[in-house]
N, C-alpha and C positions, 0 to 999 in steps of 0.2 A: 292644256295644263292638267297635271294630276291634282288630287285633292290637297296636297301640300304645296301646290303652286310651282311644282317642278315641271319643266317642259317635257312633253311626251312626243316621240317620233315613232312612226311605224314604217314598215317596208317588208320586202320579201322578194322572192325570185319571180321569174317570168311566168312560170306555170302555176304558181300558187301553192305548191307542195310545202314550201318553207316560208314562214312569216316570222317577223320579229317585232318587238316593242322595246323602245329605249326610253327610260325615264331618268331625266336629269340632264345636266348641261353637256353638250358635245364638246370634245377637245379640238385639237388642231386638225384642220382639213388640209390635205396636201395632194399632190399629184406625184406619182413615182414613175420615173422613166426606166428604172433598172430592167435588165433583160428578164429577170424572173417575174416581174410584175407584167411586163409585155406578154409573156407567155401565159401567165395565170389568167389574164383578162382576154387574151386573144386580140389585143388592141395595141395602139401606139404607146399608151400609158394607163396607169390605174389610179383613178381618183379615190381617195380613202379619207375617212374621218375617224379620229380616235374616240372610243367610247369608254376609255379608262376613267373610272370614277363615276360613271353612270350605271344604272341597273338595266341589264339586257336580258329579256325573256324571249325564248323561242316559242311563239304562240301557236304555231302549226308546224309540225315536223321538226327535224334537226338537220343542220348541214352535214354533209359528208366531208371528211377532211383528208387533205393530202399533205404530207410532210415534204415541203419544197426545199428545205435545207436543214442543217443541224439545229437551227435556232427558230424556225418558223413553220407554221402550219397554214394552209389555205383552206377555207371553208367554201363549199359551193353546193348547189342543189344537185342531188344525184339523179333527179328526173330530167331536168332541162339544162343543167350545166351552168346556170347563172353564178358568176363569182359573187361571194358574199363577205368573206372575212379574210383578214390577215391577222394571225395570232402569233405574237412573239413574247419573250420573257417580260417585257415592259408593258404588256397589255394587248388589247384587241382593238382593231380598226374595222369598220364596215365599209363596203363599197358604196360610195355616194349615190351612184345610179340606182341602187337597190332600194333607196328610200322612196316612199310614196310621194314626197314633195322635195325632190333634190335641189330645187332652184334656190332655196335659202341656205344651202350648205356650200359656200364658196371657198375654194382652195386658197390658201394664203402663202404657200411655198411649194417649190418643186424639188424633189429629191432624185438621185440617180441620174443626174443630167449627163454623165459620161456616156450613157447609152441612148440619150435622146436621139430620135430619128431625125435626119437632117432637114426633112420637109415639114415637120410639125409646126414650126413657127409661121410658115407660110399659109397654113390652112385657113385662117380667117380672111385671107385675101382672095380665096377661090370664090367664083360666082356661086350663089345659092338660090335654090328654088324650093317651093313647097312640094310635098309628096305628090299632090294632085297634078302638078305641072307635068308629070311623067306618064299620065294616063294614055296619051297617044302611042307611046312606045311600049308601055306595059299595061294593056287594057284590063288585066285582072285586078288592077288597083281599084277600078270603079266598083267592083262587087266584093272587095276584100272584107272578110269578117275575122276580127281578131279573137283568138282564143287565149290571149294573155290575161293573167289575173289583173283585175282593175287596181288602180292606185288607192285602195282603201281596204280595210278589213272586211271579210265576209264571213257569215255563219258557216257556210259550206262552200267547198270548191273542189272540183268543178261543179257547175250547176247540174242538177239531175239530168236535164235534157241532153247534156254533152258527156255524161259519165260513160 
């Protein structure tokens, strides 16, 4: 919470070059299946949360922006490519997965369902395994060292030993 008891959220890109801080209540959280969101995220759909009405500060770096249509811009990290924003005339939304704690930001509606991929609804029924269960077929996982930015703010990034 901030000093005036408004909620505070932080997040950023995978490499840590771009970080943000949101102060205030988040708006509607959604999933968009439209083809533009699929391409912008490189994924089946794009989970977004509106930050309209909240205060957003870019605390490290700024997103690079791509104009994806006559009405919208997409913000992303120019260094690692992490999708960060959807910006339209009615406000900005941030990618839910870019938040440090995305678990508490649950989507409540799906948009663009005309482009929903036919197998998306069946994904929860697929068998699931922890990452470590694949060590026998991908032995590099046993010694994997992540260079991703941690899910919290840091004074400096990357650490000096990795710069």
